[in-house]
BALUM-268467 format. One line per field, with one value per residue: residue number from 1; x, y, z of N, C-alpha, C in turn. Coordinates in steps of 0.1 Angstrom, whole numbers, plus 5000, padded with zeros to 4 digits. Layout:
BEGIN
drenro = c(NUM | ...)
n_xx = c(X | ...)
n_yy = c(Y | ...)
n_zz = c(Z | ...)
ca_xx = c(X | ...)
ca_yy = c(Y | ...)
ca_zz = c(Z | ...)
c_xx = c(X | ...)
c_yy = c(Y | ...)
c_zz = c(Z | ...)
end
This chain:
BEGIN
drenro = c(1 | 2 | 3 | 4 | 5 | 6 | 7 | 8 | 9 | 10 | 11 | 12 | 13 | 14 | 15 | 16 | 17 | 18 | 19 | 20 | 21 | 22 | 23 | 24 | 25 | 26 | 27 | 28 | 29 | 30 | 31 | 32 | 33 | 34 | 35 | 36 | 37 | 38 | 39 | 40 | 41 | 42 | 43 | 44 | 45 | 46 | 47 | 48 | 49 | 50 | 51 | 52 | 53 | 54 | 55 | 56 | 57 | 58 | 59 | 60 | 61 | 62 | 63 | 64 | 65 | 66 | 67 | 68 | 69 | 70 | 71 | 72 | 73 | 74 | 75 | 76 | 77 | 78 | 79 | 80 | 81 | 82 | 83 | 84 | 85 | 86 | 87 | 88 | 89 | 90 | 91 | 92 | 93 | 94 | 95 | 96 | 97 | 98 | 99 | 100 | 101 | 102 | 103 | 104 | 105 | 106 | 107 | 108 | 109 | 110 | 111 | 112 | 113 | 114 | 115 | 116 | 117 | 118 | 119 | 120 | 121 | 122 | 123 | 124 | 125 | 126 | 127 | 128 | 129 | 130 | 131 | 132 | 133 | 134 | 135 | 136 | 137 | 138 | 139 | 140 | 141 | 142 | 143 | 144 | 145 | 146 | 147 | 148 | 149 | 150 | 151 | 152 | 153 | 154 | 155 | 156 | 157 | 158 | 159 | 160 | 161 | 162 | 163 | 164 | 165 | 166 | 167 | 168 | 169 | 170 | 171 | 172 | 173 | 174 | 175 | 176 | 177 | 178 | 179 | 180 | 181 | 182 | 183 | 184 | 185 | 186 | 187 | 188 | 189 | 190 | 191 | 192 | 193 | 194 | 195 | 196 | 197 | 198 | 199 | 200 | 201 | 202 | 203 | 204 | 205 | 206 | 207 | 208 | 209 | 210)
n_xx = c(5008 | 5019 | 5038 | 5022 | 5011 | 5032 | 5047 | 5055 | 5089 | 5094 | 5067 | 5055 | 5069 | 5060 | 5033 | 5033 | 5043 | 5024 | 5002 | 5010 | 5010 | 4983 | 4970 | 4980 | 4968 | 4942 | 4941 | 4958 | 4988 | 5020 | 5041 | 5028 | 5021 | 5022 | 5040 | 5024 | 4999 | 5003 | 5010 | 4986 | 4968 | 4979 | 4974 | 4992 | 5014 | 5029 | 5056 | 5066 | 5073 | 5098 | 5115 | 5118 | 5120 | 5139 | 5127 | 5100 | 5110 | 5128 | 5111 | 5098 | 5119 | 5123 | 5099 | 5103 | 5122 | 5106 | 5088 | 5106 | 5109 | 5083 | 5085 | 5106 | 5095 | 5076 | 5092 | 5104 | 5082 | 5076 | 5098 | 5095 | 5072 | 5073 | 5082 | 5084 | 5095 | 5078 | 5057 | 5066 | 5062 | 5034 | 5026 | 5043 | 5034 | 5008 | 5013 | 5025 | 5002 | 4986 | 5000 | 5000 | 4973 | 4970 | 4986 | 4980 | 4983 | 5011 | 5020 | 5007 | 5022 | 5047 | 5043 | 5037 | 5061 | 5080 | 5076 | 5077 | 5084 | 5104 | 5137 | 5154 | 5137 | 5127 | 5151 | 5157 | 5137 | 5141 | 5165 | 5157 | 5143 | 5165 | 5178 | 5160 | 5161 | 5187 | 5185 | 5165 | 5180 | 5199 | 5183 | 5174 | 5197 | 5203 | 5182 | 5189 | 5177 | 5182 | 5207 | 5222 | 5225 | 5246 | 5260 | 5254 | 5232 | 5214 | 5209 | 5197 | 5174 | 5161 | 5158 | 5139 | 5118 | 5112 | 5106 | 5083 | 5065 | 5064 | 5052 | 5027 | 5016 | 5004 | 4981 | 4968 | 4964 | 4946 | 4921 | 4893 | 4899 | 4879 | 4869 | 4869 | 4870 | 4884 | 4908 | 4917 | 4921 | 4943 | 4962 | 4964 | 4973 | 4997 | 5012 | 5013 | 5029 | 5053 | 5058 | 5062 | 5085 | 5103 | 5102 | 5113 | 5139 | 5147 | 5153 | 5173 | 5206 | 5235 | 5263 | 5297 | 5317 | 5301)
n_yy = c(4988 | 5012 | 5016 | 5021 | 5045 | 5062 | 5090 | 5096 | 5103 | 5138 | 5143 | 5157 | 5181 | 5191 | 5193 | 5214 | 5235 | 5237 | 5244 | 5269 | 5284 | 5281 | 5296 | 5321 | 5324 | 5327 | 5352 | 5360 | 5376 | 5365 | 5373 | 5377 | 5352 | 5326 | 5299 | 5280 | 5285 | 5278 | 5251 | 5241 | 5245 | 5227 | 5204 | 5192 | 5185 | 5212 | 5208 | 5192 | 5209 | 5220 | 5200 | 5202 | 5229 | 5258 | 5282 | 5305 | 5322 | 5304 | 5286 | 5303 | 5308 | 5284 | 5282 | 5301 | 5288 | 5268 | 5284 | 5294 | 5272 | 5271 | 5295 | 5290 | 5269 | 5283 | 5300 | 5281 | 5273 | 5296 | 5299 | 5277 | 5282 | 5308 | 5318 | 5336 | 5369 | 5391 | 5383 | 5380 | 5395 | 5396 | 5369 | 5360 | 5374 | 5364 | 5337 | 5342 | 5352 | 5330 | 5312 | 5326 | 5325 | 5298 | 5293 | 5309 | 5313 | 5310 | 5332 | 5353 | 5350 | 5358 | 5385 | 5396 | 5390 | 5406 | 5431 | 5426 | 5420 | 5403 | 5403 | 5384 | 5367 | 5385 | 5393 | 5369 | 5365 | 5387 | 5379 | 5358 | 5373 | 5387 | 5367 | 5360 | 5384 | 5382 | 5358 | 5366 | 5386 | 5370 | 5355 | 5375 | 5383 | 5360 | 5359 | 5380 | 5406 | 5431 | 5441 | 5465 | 5475 | 5479 | 5456 | 5466 | 5484 | 5466 | 5449 | 5467 | 5473 | 5447 | 5444 | 5464 | 5453 | 5430 | 5441 | 5456 | 5436 | 5423 | 5443 | 5444 | 5421 | 5427 | 5440 | 5419 | 5400 | 5413 | 5410 | 5389 | 5356 | 5347 | 5369 | 5376 | 5398 | 5418 | 5405 | 5403 | 5430 | 5436 | 5419 | 5430 | 5456 | 5452 | 5440 | 5462 | 5479 | 5466 | 5467 | 5494 | 5497 | 5483 | 5497 | 5521 | 5510 | 5503 | 5527 | 5536 | 5547 | 5532 | 5543 | 5541 | 5526 | 5532)
n_zz = c(5000 | 5008 | 4988 | 4966 | 4973 | 4973 | 4958 | 4924 | 4912 | 4910 | 4907 | 4929 | 4929 | 4903 | 4909 | 4928 | 4913 | 4893 | 4909 | 4919 | 4895 | 4888 | 4908 | 4902 | 4877 | 4885 | 4894 | 4915 | 4927 | 4920 | 4937 | 4961 | 4970 | 4994 | 5010 | 5023 | 5012 | 4985 | 4988 | 4999 | 4978 | 4961 | 4974 | 4992 | 5020 | 5038 | 5046 | 5026 | 5006 | 5009 | 5001 | 4975 | 4967 | 4978 | 4986 | 4979 | 4959 | 4946 | 4936 | 4918 | 4900 | 4888 | 4876 | 4856 | 4841 | 4830 | 4816 | 4797 | 4781 | 4769 | 4755 | 4737 | 4722 | 4709 | 4694 | 4677 | 4663 | 4649 | 4633 | 4617 | 4603 | 4592 | 4563 | 4543 | 4539 | 4539 | 4553 | 4578 | 4602 | 4607 | 4608 | 4629 | 4651 | 4652 | 4659 | 4684 | 4698 | 4698 | 4714 | 4738 | 4744 | 4748 | 4770 | 4793 | 4821 | 4825 | 4810 | 4824 | 4847 | 4837 | 4829 | 4855 | 4868 | 4855 | 4866 | 4892 | 4928 | 4933 | 4927 | 4916 | 4901 | 4883 | 4870 | 4858 | 4840 | 4824 | 4813 | 4797 | 4778 | 4767 | 4755 | 4735 | 4720 | 4710 | 4695 | 4676 | 4663 | 4651 | 4633 | 4616 | 4604 | 4591 | 4572 | 4558 | 4560 | 4571 | 4564 | 4562 | 4587 | 4615 | 4640 | 4666 | 4662 | 4650 | 4671 | 4689 | 4674 | 4675 | 4702 | 4707 | 4693 | 4708 | 4733 | 4726 | 4719 | 4744 | 4759 | 4746 | 4756 | 4781 | 4773 | 4759 | 4779 | 4794 | 4783 | 4775 | 4763 | 4747 | 4734 | 4704 | 4687 | 4702 | 4707 | 4680 | 4675 | 4692 | 4680 | 4654 | 4660 | 4674 | 4653 | 4636 | 4651 | 4650 | 4623 | 4620 | 4634 | 4618 | 4594 | 4603 | 4609 | 4583 | 4572 | 4587 | 4593 | 4601 | 4620 | 4616 | 4640 | 4660)
ca_xx = c(5000 | 5028 | 5044 | 5012 | 5008 | 5044 | 5046 | 5066 | 5098 | 5090 | 5053 | 5052 | 5074 | 5051 | 5020 | 5035 | 5045 | 5010 | 4994 | 5013 | 5004 | 4968 | 4967 | 4983 | 4958 | 4930 | 4942 | 4967 | 5001 | 5030 | 5049 | 5020 | 5018 | 5030 | 5042 | 5012 | 4988 | 5006 | 5009 | 4972 | 4963 | 4985 | 4970 | 5005 | 5017 | 5039 | 5070 | 5071 | 5077 | 5113 | 5122 | 5119 | 5124 | 5144 | 5117 | 5091 | 5119 | 5134 | 5100 | 5096 | 5130 | 5121 | 5088 | 5109 | 5128 | 5095 | 5083 | 5115 | 5105 | 5072 | 5089 | 5114 | 5086 | 5070 | 5102 | 5106 | 5070 | 5077 | 5108 | 5090 | 5061 | 5075 | 5092 | 5084 | 5099 | 5067 | 5047 | 5073 | 5056 | 5020 | 5026 | 5050 | 5024 | 4997 | 5019 | 5026 | 4989 | 4981 | 5007 | 4995 | 4959 | 4971 | 4994 | 4977 | 4989 | 5025 | 5022 | 5004 | 5034 | 5058 | 5039 | 5039 | 5075 | 5088 | 5075 | 5075 | 5092 | 5116 | 5148 | 5159 | 5127 | 5127 | 5163 | 5157 | 5128 | 5148 | 5175 | 5150 | 5141 | 5177 | 5180 | 5151 | 5166 | 5198 | 5180 | 5159 | 5190 | 5205 | 5174 | 5173 | 5210 | 5202 | 5173 | 5194 | 5167 | 5187 | 5222 | 5228 | 5226 | 5257 | 5255 | 5248 | 5219 | 5205 | 5205 | 5188 | 5161 | 5155 | 5154 | 5127 | 5107 | 5109 | 5099 | 5070 | 5057 | 5061 | 5042 | 5014 | 5012 | 4995 | 4968 | 4962 | 4959 | 4935 | 4908 | 4889 | 4903 | 4868 | 4865 | 4877 | 4872 | 4895 | 4921 | 4922 | 4926 | 4956 | 4970 | 4967 | 4980 | 5011 | 5018 | 5017 | 5040 | 5065 | 5060 | 5068 | 5099 | 5112 | 5102 | 5124 | 5152 | 5151 | 5159 | 5184 | 5220 | 5245 | 5275 | 5308 | 5324 | 5291)
ca_yy = c(5000 | 5024 | 5018 | 5027 | 5059 | 5070 | 5098 | 5094 | 5114 | 5150 | 5146 | 5167 | 5194 | 5195 | 5198 | 5227 | 5245 | 5239 | 5251 | 5283 | 5289 | 5281 | 5307 | 5333 | 5324 | 5331 | 5366 | 5363 | 5380 | 5355 | 5379 | 5377 | 5339 | 5320 | 5284 | 5273 | 5287 | 5270 | 5236 | 5238 | 5244 | 5215 | 5192 | 5186 | 5191 | 5222 | 5203 | 5186 | 5220 | 5222 | 5189 | 5206 | 5243 | 5265 | 5292 | 5309 | 5327 | 5293 | 5280 | 5312 | 5307 | 5271 | 5285 | 5308 | 5278 | 5262 | 5295 | 5295 | 5261 | 5275 | 5305 | 5284 | 5262 | 5294 | 5305 | 5270 | 5273 | 5308 | 5296 | 5267 | 5287 | 5321 | 5315 | 5348 | 5381 | 5400 | 5378 | 5378 | 5402 | 5392 | 5355 | 5358 | 5379 | 5354 | 5326 | 5347 | 5353 | 5316 | 5306 | 5333 | 5320 | 5284 | 5292 | 5322 | 5314 | 5312 | 5346 | 5361 | 5350 | 5366 | 5399 | 5399 | 5389 | 5417 | 5442 | 5420 | 5423 | 5394 | 5407 | 5372 | 5362 | 5396 | 5392 | 5356 | 5367 | 5396 | 5371 | 5351 | 5383 | 5390 | 5355 | 5362 | 5395 | 5376 | 5349 | 5374 | 5392 | 5359 | 5351 | 5386 | 5382 | 5348 | 5362 | 5392 | 5417 | 5444 | 5440 | 5478 | 5478 | 5472 | 5447 | 5473 | 5489 | 5455 | 5444 | 5477 | 5470 | 5435 | 5447 | 5472 | 5444 | 5421 | 5450 | 5459 | 5424 | 5420 | 5453 | 5440 | 5410 | 5432 | 5442 | 5406 | 5393 | 5421 | 5408 | 5375 | 5349 | 5345 | 5381 | 5375 | 5411 | 5425 | 5398 | 5407 | 5443 | 5435 | 5413 | 5440 | 5468 | 5447 | 5438 | 5475 | 5484 | 5459 | 5472 | 5507 | 5495 | 5479 | 5509 | 5530 | 5504 | 5503 | 5540 | 5540 | 5545 | 5530 | 5551 | 5533 | 5528 | 5534)
ca_zz = c(5000 | 5009 | 4975 | 4957 | 4977 | 4972 | 4946 | 4914 | 4913 | 4902 | 4907 | 4939 | 4923 | 4893 | 4915 | 4934 | 4902 | 4887 | 4919 | 4919 | 4882 | 4889 | 4917 | 4894 | 4867 | 4892 | 4897 | 4925 | 4922 | 4925 | 4948 | 4973 | 4974 | 5005 | 5008 | 5028 | 5002 | 4974 | 4992 | 5001 | 4965 | 4955 | 4982 | 4997 | 5033 | 5037 | 5048 | 5013 | 4997 | 5010 | 4994 | 4960 | 4966 | 4990 | 4990 | 4968 | 4948 | 4939 | 4928 | 4907 | 4890 | 4881 | 4867 | 4845 | 4832 | 4822 | 4807 | 4786 | 4772 | 4761 | 4745 | 4727 | 4714 | 4701 | 4684 | 4667 | 4654 | 4640 | 4623 | 4607 | 4595 | 4586 | 4552 | 4535 | 4547 | 4540 | 4563 | 4590 | 4614 | 4609 | 4612 | 4641 | 4661 | 4653 | 4667 | 4698 | 4704 | 4700 | 4726 | 4750 | 4747 | 4752 | 4782 | 4799 | 4834 | 4823 | 4806 | 4835 | 4856 | 4831 | 4831 | 4869 | 4871 | 4849 | 4875 | 4905 | 4939 | 4933 | 4917 | 4910 | 4891 | 4873 | 4862 | 4851 | 4829 | 4815 | 4807 | 4786 | 4768 | 4760 | 4746 | 4723 | 4712 | 4703 | 4685 | 4665 | 4655 | 4642 | 4623 | 4606 | 4597 | 4582 | 4562 | 4551 | 4559 | 4575 | 4562 | 4563 | 4601 | 4622 | 4651 | 4677 | 4658 | 4648 | 4685 | 4694 | 4667 | 4680 | 4716 | 4706 | 4689 | 4720 | 4743 | 4721 | 4720 | 4758 | 4763 | 4741 | 4764 | 4791 | 4766 | 4755 | 4791 | 4800 | 4776 | 4775 | 4751 | 4739 | 4728 | 4692 | 4682 | 4709 | 4704 | 4667 | 4676 | 4698 | 4670 | 4644 | 4666 | 4676 | 4640 | 4631 | 4659 | 4645 | 4609 | 4621 | 4639 | 4607 | 4585 | 4608 | 4607 | 4569 | 4568 | 4597 | 4588 | 4612 | 4620 | 4618 | 4653 | 4671)
c_xx = c(5009 | 5034 | 5035 | 5009 | 5021 | 5044 | 5058 | 5076 | 5094 | 5076 | 5049 | 5057 | 5065 | 5038 | 5022 | 5036 | 5031 | 5001 | 4997 | 5008 | 4989 | 4963 | 4969 | 4972 | 4944 | 4930 | 4952 | 4981 | 5011 | 5037 | 5041 | 5017 | 5027 | 5030 | 5030 | 5000 | 4990 | 5005 | 4994 | 4965 | 4967 | 4980 | 4982 | 5008 | 5029 | 5053 | 5075 | 5077 | 5093 | 5121 | 5125 | 5124 | 5129 | 5134 | 5109 | 5099 | 5124 | 5123 | 5098 | 5107 | 5128 | 5108 | 5093 | 5115 | 5117 | 5089 | 5093 | 5113 | 5093 | 5076 | 5097 | 5106 | 5079 | 5079 | 5104 | 5094 | 5071 | 5087 | 5103 | 5079 | 5063 | 5086 | 5093 | 5086 | 5087 | 5056 | 5053 | 5066 | 5042 | 5019 | 5032 | 5041 | 5013 | 5001 | 5020 | 5012 | 4983 | 4987 | 5003 | 4981 | 4960 | 4979 | 4992 | 4983 | 5004 | 5028 | 5018 | 5016 | 5045 | 5055 | 5041 | 5054 | 5084 | 5087 | 5073 | 5086 | 5105 | 5126 | 5153 | 5150 | 5127 | 5139 | 5163 | 5148 | 5134 | 5159 | 5169 | 5147 | 5153 | 5181 | 5172 | 5156 | 5178 | 5194 | 5173 | 5169 | 5197 | 5196 | 5173 | 5186 | 5209 | 5193 | 5177 | 5184 | 5172 | 5202 | 5229 | 5231 | 5239 | 5252 | 5248 | 5234 | 5209 | 5200 | 5195 | 5174 | 5154 | 5151 | 5141 | 5115 | 5103 | 5102 | 5085 | 5060 | 5054 | 5051 | 5028 | 5008 | 5002 | 4981 | 4961 | 4957 | 4948 | 4921 | 4905 | 4894 | 4892 | 4863 | 4874 | 4880 | 4884 | 4908 | 4926 | 4927 | 4940 | 4966 | 4974 | 4975 | 4995 | 5018 | 5022 | 5028 | 5053 | 5068 | 5067 | 5082 | 5108 | 5112 | 5113 | 5138 | 5156 | 5157 | 5170 | 5197 | 5229 | 5257 | 5287 | 5314 | 5314 | 5285)
c_yy = c(5012 | 5027 | 5025 | 5042 | 5068 | 5077 | 5095 | 5106 | 5126 | 5153 | 5157 | 5181 | 5199 | 5200 | 5211 | 5238 | 5248 | 5246 | 5266 | 5290 | 5290 | 5293 | 5320 | 5335 | 5329 | 5345 | 5370 | 5367 | 5370 | 5360 | 5378 | 5362 | 5334 | 5305 | 5277 | 5274 | 5278 | 5255 | 5232 | 5236 | 5231 | 5202 | 5184 | 5193 | 5201 | 5218 | 5197 | 5197 | 5221 | 5210 | 5192 | 5220 | 5249 | 5275 | 5295 | 5314 | 5315 | 5287 | 5290 | 5311 | 5294 | 5273 | 5292 | 5299 | 5271 | 5272 | 5296 | 5284 | 5264 | 5285 | 5299 | 5275 | 5272 | 5298 | 5294 | 5270 | 5284 | 5305 | 5286 | 5272 | 5300 | 5319 | 5327 | 5360 | 5390 | 5396 | 5376 | 5383 | 5396 | 5378 | 5352 | 5363 | 5370 | 5342 | 5330 | 5347 | 5339 | 5310 | 5313 | 5327 | 5305 | 5283 | 5305 | 5323 | 5316 | 5327 | 5356 | 5362 | 5358 | 5380 | 5404 | 5400 | 5401 | 5430 | 5438 | 5424 | 5415 | 5398 | 5395 | 5367 | 5373 | 5395 | 5380 | 5358 | 5377 | 5389 | 5363 | 5361 | 5387 | 5379 | 5356 | 5373 | 5390 | 5367 | 5356 | 5380 | 5382 | 5355 | 5362 | 5386 | 5371 | 5351 | 5374 | 5403 | 5431 | 5445 | 5454 | 5482 | 5471 | 5464 | 5455 | 5478 | 5477 | 5449 | 5454 | 5475 | 5458 | 5437 | 5455 | 5463 | 5436 | 5429 | 5453 | 5448 | 5421 | 5430 | 5449 | 5429 | 5415 | 5435 | 5429 | 5399 | 5400 | 5418 | 5393 | 5369 | 5346 | 5357 | 5382 | 5389 | 5418 | 5418 | 5402 | 5421 | 5444 | 5430 | 5423 | 5451 | 5464 | 5445 | 5452 | 5482 | 5478 | 5465 | 5486 | 5507 | 5492 | 5489 | 5518 | 5524 | 5504 | 5516 | 5545 | 5538 | 5544 | 5538 | 5542 | 5537 | 5530 | 5521)
c_zz = c(5000 | 4996 | 4965 | 4960 | 4975 | 4958 | 4937 | 4916 | 4904 | 4903 | 4917 | 4934 | 4913 | 4899 | 4921 | 4924 | 4895 | 4896 | 4919 | 4906 | 4882 | 4897 | 4909 | 4883 | 4872 | 4896 | 4908 | 4919 | 4928 | 4937 | 4961 | 4978 | 4985 | 5003 | 5012 | 5018 | 4990 | 4977 | 4994 | 4988 | 4958 | 4962 | 4988 | 5010 | 5031 | 5038 | 5035 | 5004 | 4997 | 5005 | 4980 | 4958 | 4979 | 4995 | 4978 | 4956 | 4940 | 4931 | 4916 | 4896 | 4882 | 4872 | 4854 | 4835 | 4824 | 4812 | 4795 | 4776 | 4763 | 4751 | 4734 | 4717 | 4704 | 4690 | 4673 | 4657 | 4644 | 4629 | 4612 | 4598 | 4587 | 4576 | 4543 | 4543 | 4549 | 4549 | 4577 | 4603 | 4617 | 4614 | 4626 | 4653 | 4663 | 4661 | 4681 | 4705 | 4707 | 4712 | 4739 | 4754 | 4753 | 4766 | 4790 | 4813 | 4834 | 4819 | 4816 | 4845 | 4850 | 4832 | 4845 | 4872 | 4866 | 4858 | 4889 | 4915 | 4939 | 4922 | 4910 | 4899 | 4880 | 4864 | 4853 | 4838 | 4819 | 4807 | 4795 | 4775 | 4760 | 4751 | 4733 | 4714 | 4704 | 4692 | 4673 | 4656 | 4646 | 4631 | 4612 | 4598 | 4586 | 4570 | 4554 | 4549 | 4563 | 4575 | 4564 | 4578 | 4607 | 4634 | 4662 | 4674 | 4655 | 4662 | 4691 | 4687 | 4673 | 4694 | 4716 | 4702 | 4701 | 4730 | 4739 | 4722 | 4735 | 4763 | 4758 | 4749 | 4775 | 4785 | 4764 | 4768 | 4798 | 4793 | 4777 | 4762 | 4741 | 4731 | 4715 | 4686 | 4688 | 4707 | 4690 | 4667 | 4681 | 4687 | 4659 | 4649 | 4668 | 4663 | 4634 | 4638 | 4653 | 4631 | 4610 | 4625 | 4627 | 4596 | 4590 | 4606 | 4593 | 4565 | 4578 | 4591 | 4600 | 4609 | 4624 | 4632 | 4664 | 4676)
end
């Protein structure tokens, strides 16, 4: 009987992470969550928490790792589907919106973490954003879309793109996923933001040595 009741390795950890995300999805701010609240939501005794996490910051950092997997899946999908430069922005934004709708609790956590009280969680999320800035720059170099920009200006352009998409996340999470009209408005507005960025980038002239 004891063997049947024994949890599989990682099961308790996953339950705790899922519980934290569930509470965030219900409107709670991750920074305000306590260990007892998370373990109660997970149906686990509080002492079990410390077998998997040092504290709530540690749980938050591991959630960022899981969020990174979601974001990398999103990037792989974009690379596989965006084959024409003229569809780059519209299709990439559509993919982003689909992933937000499918993983709302993760993206609520991301939006909270960027302005949260935990410096460790905030910096970890910003590190993920820097990774995407770098990957986007590599993709644009490979597609030869902005060859006139030097590395510094290309990185600045990509940073602006990532920041604009992250900002649109708050708009997207503020509306019901069933409100197709408002979702479409956010999708179109975000696409136009990116189009404006690249129109500006197309006319930007990098200065040697800058």
